[in-house]
C-alpha positions in Angstrom: -16.4 -17.7 -27.6 -18.8 -14.8 -27.3 -18.3 -11.9 -25.0 -21.3 -13.0 -23.0 -19.6 -16.4 -22.3 -16.4 -14.7 -21.4 -18.2 -12.3 -19.1 -20.1 -15.1 -17.4 -16.9 -17.0 -16.7 -15.3 -13.8 -15.4 -18.3 -13.1 -13.1 -18.1 -16.7 -11.8 -14.4 -16.3 -11.0 -15.0 -13.0 -9.2 -17.8 -14.5 -7.1 -15.7 -17.6 -6.4 -12.8 -15.3 -5.2 -15.0 -13.4 -2.8 -16.5 -16.7 -1.6 -13.0 -18.0 -0.9 -12.2 -14.7 0.9 -15.3 -15.2 3.1 -14.2 -18.8 3.9 -10.8 -17.5 4.9 -12.3 -14.9 7.1 -14.4 -17.6 8.9 -11.4 -19.8 9.3 -9.6 -16.8 10.9 -12.5 -16.4 13.4 -12.3 -20.1 14.2 -8.6 -19.7 15.0 -9.3 -16.6 17.0 -12.0 -18.5 18.9 -9.4 -21.3 19.7 -7.1 -18.6 21.1 -9.8 -17.0 23.2 -10.8 -20.5 24.5 -7.2 -21.1 25.5 -6.7 -17.8 27.2 -10.0 -17.2 28.9 -11.5 -20.0 31.0 -15.1 -20.9 30.5 -16.7 -19.7 33.7 -20.2 -20.1 32.3 -21.0 -16.5 33.0 -23.8 -15.2 30.8 -22.4 -12.5 28.5 -19.1 -12.4 30.3 -15.9 -11.0 28.8 -15.1 -14.2 27.0 -18.5 -14.3 25.3 -18.4 -10.6 24.5 -15.1 -11.1 22.7 -16.4 -14.1 20.7 -19.6 -12.3 19.8 -17.7 -9.3 18.7 -15.4 -11.3 16.5 -18.3 -13.0 14.8 -20.1 -9.7 14.2 -17.0 -8.2 12.7 -16.6 -11.2 10.4 -20.2 -11.0 9.3 -19.8 -7.4 8.5 -16.6 -8.0 6.5 -18.1 -10.9 4.6 -21.2 -8.9 3.9 -19.2 -6.0 2.6 -17.2 -8.3 0.4 -20.4 -9.8 -1.0 -21.8 -6.4 -1.8 -18.6 -5.5 -3.5 -18.6 -8.7 -5.6 -22.2 -8.0 -6.6 -21.3 -4.4 -7.7 -18.3 -5.7 -9.7 -20.4 -8.3 -11.4 -23.1 -5.8 -12.2 -20.6 -3.3 -13.6 -19.0 -6.0 -15.7 -22.4 -7.1 -17.0 -23.3 -3.5 -17.8 -20.0 -3.1 -19.6 -20.6 -6.2 -21.6 -24.0 -5.0 -22.6 -22.4 -1.8 -23.9 -19.9 -3.9 -25.9 -22.7 -5.9 -27.4 -24.7 -2.7 -28.3 -21.7 -1.0 -29.9 -20.8 -4.0 -32.0 -17.8 -5.3 -30.0 -16.3 -2.1 -28.6 -16.8 -0.2 -25.4 -18.5 3.2 -25.8 -16.8 6.2 -24.3 -19.0 8.0 -21.8 -18.4 11.7 -21.4 
């Protein structure tokens, strides 16, 4: 197995882990929404407290998932760059001073 194949598999595992974390965050928001629906009656007021809480929870989740995605992309890029250095140096990482 070449280092590129190993790196590609690692990158896929990292991306999958972040994808799973995003799904877990969305599931948490769904549970939160169920709690809000149970506590606050739907009085059909436009932009009332209930809707503000729900909107805020979704916005927070979008930000968390977006940040996780950016982190995953940076990790994958750094891994790919490191693998490129390994390939250039004949199988060893170069020390950068």
